[in-house]
C-alpha positions in Angstrom: -9.5 -24.6 107.0 -10.4 -21.2 105.8 -6.7 -20.2 105.8 -5.7 -23.1 103.6 -8.5 -22.4 101.1 -7.4 -18.8 100.8 -3.8 -19.8 100.1 -4.9 -22.2 97.4 -7.0 -19.6 95.7 -4.1 -17.2 95.7 -1.8 -19.8 94.1 -4.4 -20.4 91.4 -4.7 -16.8 90.6 -0.9 -16.5 90.5 -0.7 -19.4 88.1 -3.4 -17.9 85.9 -1.7 -14.6 85.8 1.6 -16.2 84.7 -0.3 -18.2 82.0 -1.9 -15.1 80.7 1.4 -13.3 80.5 2.9 -16.2 78.6 -0.1 -16.3 76.2 0.1 -12.6 75.7 3.8 -12.8 75.0 3.2 -15.6 72.5 0.5 -13.6 70.8 2.8 -10.6 70.6 5.6 -12.8 69.0 3.1 -14.2 66.5 1.8 -10.8 65.6 5.4 -9.6 65.2 6.1 -12.5 62.9 3.0 -11.8 60.9 3.9 -8.2 60.6 7.4 -9.0 59.5 6.2 -11.5 57.0 3.6 -9.1 55.7 6.3 -6.4 55.4 8.6 -8.8 53.6 5.9 -9.9 51.2 4.8 -6.3 50.7 8.4 -5.3 50.1 8.8 -8.1 47.6 5.6 -7.2 45.8 6.6 -3.5 45.7 10.0 -4.5 44.4 8.4 -6.7 41.7 6.0 -3.9 40.8 8.9 -1.4 40.7 10.9 -3.8 38.5 7.9 -4.2 36.2 7.4 -0.5 35.9 11.1 0.1 35.1 11.0 -2.8 32.6 7.8 -1.6 31.0 8.6 2.1 30.7 12.4 2.2 30.6 13.9 -1.1 29.5 11.4 -2.8 27.2 10.8 0.3 25.0 14.5 0.3 24.2 14.8 -3.4 23.4 15.3 -4.3 19.8 12.4 -5.7 17.7 14.7 -6.1 14.7 18.3 -5.8 13.7 19.2 -4.5 10.3 22.8 -4.4 9.1 24.1 -3.7 12.6 21.5 -1.2 13.5 18.5 -1.9 15.7 14.8 -0.9 15.6 13.6 -0.4 19.2 10.2 -1.3 20.5 9.4 2.4 21.1 10.3 3.4 17.6 8.2 0.6 16.1 5.2 1.3 18.2 5.3 5.0 17.4 5.5 4.2 13.7 2.5 1.8 14.0 0.5 4.5 15.6 1.4 7.0 12.9 0.5 4.5 10.1 -2.8 3.9 11.8 -3.5 7.6 12.2 -2.8 8.2 8.5 -5.3 5.5 7.4 -7.9 6.7 9.9 -7.6 10.3 8.7 -8.0 9.2 5.1 -11.1 7.2 5.9 -12.6 10.1 8.0 -11.9 12.7 5.3 -13.4 10.5 2.6 -16.5 9.9 4.8 -16.8 13.6 5.3 -16.5 14.3 1.6 -19.0 11.6 0.4 -21.2 11.0 3.5 -21.8 7.4 2.6 -20.1 4.9 4.8 -21.2 2.0 2.5 -19.3 3.6 -0.3 -16.2 4.0 1.9 -16.5 0.4 2.9 -16.7 -0.7 -0.7 -13.7 1.3 -2.0 -11.5 1.2 1.1 -12.2 -2.2 2.4 -8.6 -3.3 2.3 -7.6 -0.2 4.3 -10.2 -1.0 6.9 -9.0 -4.6 7.1 -5.5 -3.5 7.7 -6.6 -1.5 10.7 -8.5 -4.4 12.1 -5.7 -7.0 11.6 -3.5 -5.5 14.2 -0.6 -8.0 14.3 -0.4 -8.2 10.5 -0.2 -4.5 10.2 2.5 -4.4 12.8 4.6 -6.8 10.8 4.0 -4.8 7.7 5.2 -1.6 9.4 8.3 -3.4 10.8 9.2 -4.6 7.3 8.9 -1.0 6.1 11.1 0.3 8.9 13.7 -2.3 8.0 13.7 -0.9 4.5 14.0 2.6 5.9 17.2 1.6 7.7 18.7 0.4 4.5 17.7 3.6 2.7 19.2 5.8 5.4 22.4 3.8 5.5 22.7 4.0 1.7 22.0 7.7 1.7 24.6 8.2 4.4 27.2 6.3 2.4 26.4 8.5 -0.7 26.4 11.8 1.2 22.6 12.3 0.6 21.0 14.7 3.1 17.5 16.1 3.5 17.3 19.6 5.0 14.5 21.1 7.0 13.9 23.5 4.1 13.3 20.6 1.8 10.9 19.0 4.3 9.0 22.4 4.4 8.9 22.5 0.6 7.6 18.9 0.3 4.9 19.6 3.0 3.9 22.7 1.1 3.7 20.9 -2.3 1.4 18.3 -0.7 -1.1 21.1 -0.2 -0.4 22.7 -3.6 1.6 25.5 -2.0 4.8 26.3 -3.9 6.2 29.1 -1.9 4.3 31.8 -3.8 5.5 30.4 -7.2 3.8 28.4 -9.8 4.4 24.6 -9.8 7.1 23.3 -12.1 5.6 22.9 -15.5 5.5 19.5 -17.1 7.7 19.0 -20.2 5.9 19.9 -23.4 4.8 16.9 -25.4 6.4 16.4 -28.7 4.8 15.4 -32.0 5.1 11.7 -32.8 4.5 9.7 -35.9 1.7 7.3 -35.3 0.0 4.9 -37.8 -3.6 5.8 -38.5 -5.9 2.9 -37.5 -8.4 1.5 -40.0 -11.3 2.1 -37.7 -13.9 3.1 -40.4 -16.3 0.1 -40.7 -16.4 -1.3 -44.2 -19.6 -3.0 -45.3 -19.2 -6.7 -45.7 -21.1 -6.7 -49.0 -18.5 -4.5 -50.7 -15.3 -5.6 -49.0 -14.2 -7.9 -51.9 -14.7 -5.0 -54.3 -13.0 -2.3 -52.4 -10.2 -4.2 -50.5 -7.9 -6.5 -52.5 -6.6 -9.6 -50.7 -3.3 -8.0 -49.9 -4.4 -4.7 -48.4 -1.5 -2.3 -47.8 -1.2 -0.9 -44.3 -2.2 2.7 -43.8 0.5 5.2 -44.4 1.9 6.7 -41.1 0.6 10.2 -40.7 1.5 12.9 -38.2 -0.5 12.2 -35.1 -1.9 14.8 -32.7 0.2 16.0 -29.8 -0.5 14.5 -26.4 -2.7 16.5 -24.1 -0.6 17.7 -21.1 -1.7 16.6 -17.7 -3.5 19.3 -15.7 -1.3 21.5 -13.5 -2.0 21.7 -9.8 -3.7 25.0 -8.8 -1.4 26.7 -6.3 -2.9 28.0 -3.1 -2.0 31.0 -1.0 0.3 30.9 2.0 -2.6 31.7 4.2 -4.7 28.9 2.9 -1.8 26.5 3.1 -1.1 27.4 6.8 -4.7 27.0 7.6 -4.9 23.5 6.0 -1.6 22.4 7.5 -2.7 23.5 11.0 -6.0 21.6 10.6 -4.1 18.5 9.6 -1.7 18.8 12.5 -4.6 19.3 14.9 -6.2 16.1 13.5 -2.9 14.2 14.1 -2.7 15.6 17.7 -6.2 14.4 18.4 -5.0 10.9 17.4 -1.8 11.1 19.5 0.6 12.0 16.7 3.0 14.9 17.0 4.2 17.3 14.3 7.7 15.9 14.8 6.5 12.4 13.9 4.7 13.8 10.8 7.8 15.7 9.6 10.1 12.7 10.2 7.8 10.6 8.0 8.0 13.2 5.2 11.8 13.3 5.6 12.0 9.5 5.1 10.0 9.8 1.9 12.4 12.4 0.6 15.4 10.2 1.4 13.7 7.4 -0.6 13.2 9.7 -3.6 16.7 11.1 -3.5 18.2 7.6 -3.2 16.1 6.4 -6.1 17.4 9.2 -8.3 21.0 8.5 -7.3 20.7 4.8 -7.9 19.2 5.5 -11.3 22.4 7.3 -12.2 24.6 4.7 -10.6 23.0 1.8 -12.5 22.5 3.8 -15.7 18.8 3.3 -15.7 17.5 3.8 -19.3 15.2 6.6 -20.1 14.1 5.1 -23.4 12.9 1.6 -24.3 11.6 -0.3 -27.3 7.9 0.4 -28.0 5.5 -1.4 -30.3 2.3 -0.6 -32.1 0.0 -3.3 -33.3 -3.6 -4.3 -34.3 -5.2 -7.0 -32.3 -8.3 -9.2 -32.1 -9.2 -10.7 -28.7 -11.6 -13.6 -28.1 -13.0 -15.3 -25.1 -13.4 -18.7 -26.8 -10.7 -20.7 -28.6 -13.2 -21.7 -31.3 -13.9 -18.1 -32.2 -10.2 -17.3 -32.4 -9.5 -20.3 -34.7 -12.4 -19.2 -37.0 -10.9 -15.7 -37.2 -7.4 -17.2 -37.8 -8.9 -19.1 -40.8 -10.4 -15.9 -42.1 -7.0 -14.2 -41.8 -5.4 -17.0 -43.7 -7.9 -16.7 -46.5 -8.6 -12.9 -46.7 -5.7 -11.2 -44.9 -5.4 -9.7 -41.5 -6.7 -6.1 -42.2 -9.8 -7.3 -44.1 -10.7 -9.7 -41.2 -10.0 -7.0 -38.7 -12.3 -4.6 -40.5 -15.0 -7.2 -40.9 -15.0 -8.0 -37.2 -15.0 -4.4 -36.2 -17.9 -3.6 -38.6 -20.1 -6.3 -37.1 -23.1 -4.8 -35.3 -23.5 -5.5 -31.6 -25.5 -8.7 -30.9 -27.1 -8.6 -27.5 -27.7 -12.3 -27.6 -24.2 -13.3 -28.4 -22.4 -15.2 -25.6 -19.0 -13.7 -26.6 -18.1 -10.5 -28.5 -14.6 -10.1 -29.9 -12.6 -7.0 -29.0 -11.0 -5.4 -32.1 -8.7 -2.5 -31.7 -5.2 -1.0 -32.1 -2.5 -0.3 -29.5 -0.1 2.5 -30.2 3.5 2.6 -28.8 3.6 0.5 -25.6 6.6 -1.1 -23.9 6.9 -4.8 -23.3 6.4 -4.4 -19.6 3.2 -2.4 -20.2 1.8 -5.2 -22.5 2.6 -8.0 -20.1 0.1 -6.6 -17.7 -2.7 -6.8 -20.2 -1.8 -9.4 -22.8 0.4 -11.7 -20.7 4.1 -12.5 -20.8 4.0 -14.8 -23.8 2.0 -12.5 -26.0 4.1 -9.5 -25.1 7.3 -11.4 -25.9 5.8 -12.4 -29.3 4.8 -8.8 -30.1 8.5 -7.7 -29.7 9.8 -10.7 -31.8 7.2 -11.0 -34.5 8.1 -9.7 -38.0 6.3 -6.5 -38.9 3.1 -6.7 -40.9 2.8 -10.5 -40.4 -0.1 -11.9 -38.3 0.7 -14.1 -35.4 -0.9 -17.5 -34.7 -3.5 -17.6 -32.0 -1.8 -16.5 -28.8 -3.2 -17.7 -25.5 -3.2 -15.7 -22.3 -4.2 -17.7 -19.1 -5.8 -14.9 -17.1 -6.7 -17.2 -14.2 -7.6 -20.8 -13.5 -10.9 -20.5 -15.2 -10.4 -17.7 -17.8 -8.3 -17.6 -21.0 -8.0 -15.0 -23.7 -7.1 -15.6 -27.3 -5.3 -13.0 -29.5 -4.6 -12.5 -33.1 -2.0 -9.7 -33.5 -0.3 -7.9 -36.3 2.6 -5.7 -35.3 2.8 -2.4 -37.4 5.9 -0.8 -35.9 8.7 -1.1 -33.3 11.2 1.6 -32.3 13.0 2.9 -29.3 11.2 5.8 -27.7 11.6 7.9 -24.6 9.8 6.5 -21.6 7.1 8.6 -20.0 7.7 10.3 -16.7 5.5 7.8 -14.9 7.3 4.9 -16.5 10.7 6.3 -15.5 9.5 6.8 -11.9 8.1 3.3 -11.8 11.5 1.9 -13.1 13.2 3.9 -10.4 11.0 2.5 -7.7 11.6 -1.1 -9.0 15.4 -0.4 -9.0 15.2 0.9 -5.4 13.1 -2.1 -4.3 15.7 -4.5 -5.8 18.5 -2.6 -4.2 16.8 -2.7 -0.8 16.0 -6.4 -1.1 19.6 -7.2 -2.0 20.9 -5.3 1.1 18.3 -6.9 3.4 19.1 -10.5 2.4 21.1 -12.1 5.2 21.2 -8.8 7.2 17.7 -8.8 8.8 16.9 -10.4 12.1 13.5 -10.2 13.9 13.8 -10.6 17.6 10.1 -11.5 18.0 9.9 -9.1 20.9 7.1 -7.2 19.1 4.7 -10.2 19.5 1.7 -9.2 21.5 2.9 -5.6 21.8 1.4 -4.1 18.6 -0.5 -0.9 19.4 -4.2 -0.9 18.7 -4.5 2.9 19.0 -5.6 5.2 17.6 -8.8 3.1 17.2 -10.9 3.0 14.1 -14.5 4.3 14.6 -16.8 1.2 14.5 -18.9 3.0 11.9 -16.4 2.0 9.3 -16.6 -1.8 9.9 -20.2 -2.1 11.0 -22.7 -3.2 8.4 -24.8 -0.2 7.2 -28.4 -0.3 8.4 -30.6 -1.7 5.6 -33.2 0.6 4.2 -36.6 -0.6 5.5 -38.8 -2.1 2.9 -42.2 -0.4 2.8 -44.9 -3.1 2.0 -47.0 -2.4 -1.0 -50.6 -1.6 -0.3 -53.4 -2.9 -2.5 -55.1 -0.4 -4.6 -58.7 0.4 -3.5 
């Protein structure tokens, strides 16, 4: 009996040992499977991460965000330019704050600039549009053999700091004497107008006007001062992540624009002279007041009415005060900005020394201005330097727009990738702390 029990126990132990071996083997196989699965998953994740890194740092930066006339603007180029544009605006704001020390004043006068920095996506699109224009400029410059040398970049950088290579700045052209009509600005008492001024008052005889005052000339700085200021600027740019190479490349682009504008002015024979007009005018805020003045002009003549209105003393209780003055030698485009297109067109078509009917200028939806005008002279005159430069820029803009039409494609790859650095200091868009009001104390 004992011998049989011993045999049974031994068999049970043998079965248990075999079972444990099978279980251990199964566990090892499961662990091996888990390890292999983990390794595969880890490998896949590592591969995905590697692909993402390669895409983010090597492929995506070279992908096009826009195509312009067969040339592409890469994501990296666009992002670098956005950072440069942000840095320029931030430096301007910081320098103005340092100069004036009043953030409220900066917010008031540079609010639009601050908004541009805060509206990231909108600013990115603006920069992309500008870069598309730059591609057209460089293509047109290349076609015309226009180049910008490093020396020219150095010179332009120096001039921005009033450094002219140890020389004086190029003097402005000397103004020439011009014949200008003398305005009748001496008030004439109303009581004696009918005695001193006949109904048909002759216009003043043109007399030799004074020469124009030349614009102030920039004060040149020494080379030492220039180098110090330039190094300070470059250090500020470096602090914002912008290199000197980027800064100089931007200057070069501006020079290409200037040179192309000059060449286009010659190609398109841009005029350096234009018709100018001189005239007397009376301006009113209310149509009724303008009609009353027109009736006086009909009865007494323009000059007498002009003198009467100009001689009127200031009435602080009046709801509307007419503006009575004279404009000397302005182009039609100049006048359109102030008097409106219709009035400017009339001024250059109206017979001399004949008053116009009441001219209406719709300033906006709620405001209208009314004019009575008498033209005293029209003649072709040389345009001012600023007017010529403005015409060149308008010509350049028209040229670029024409080249961009049908030749610009946005890939939309820039969406969501607009840089937000360098960041604007919150002090510029945080409301200034209000000055605490000290409560008044009752007198003892």
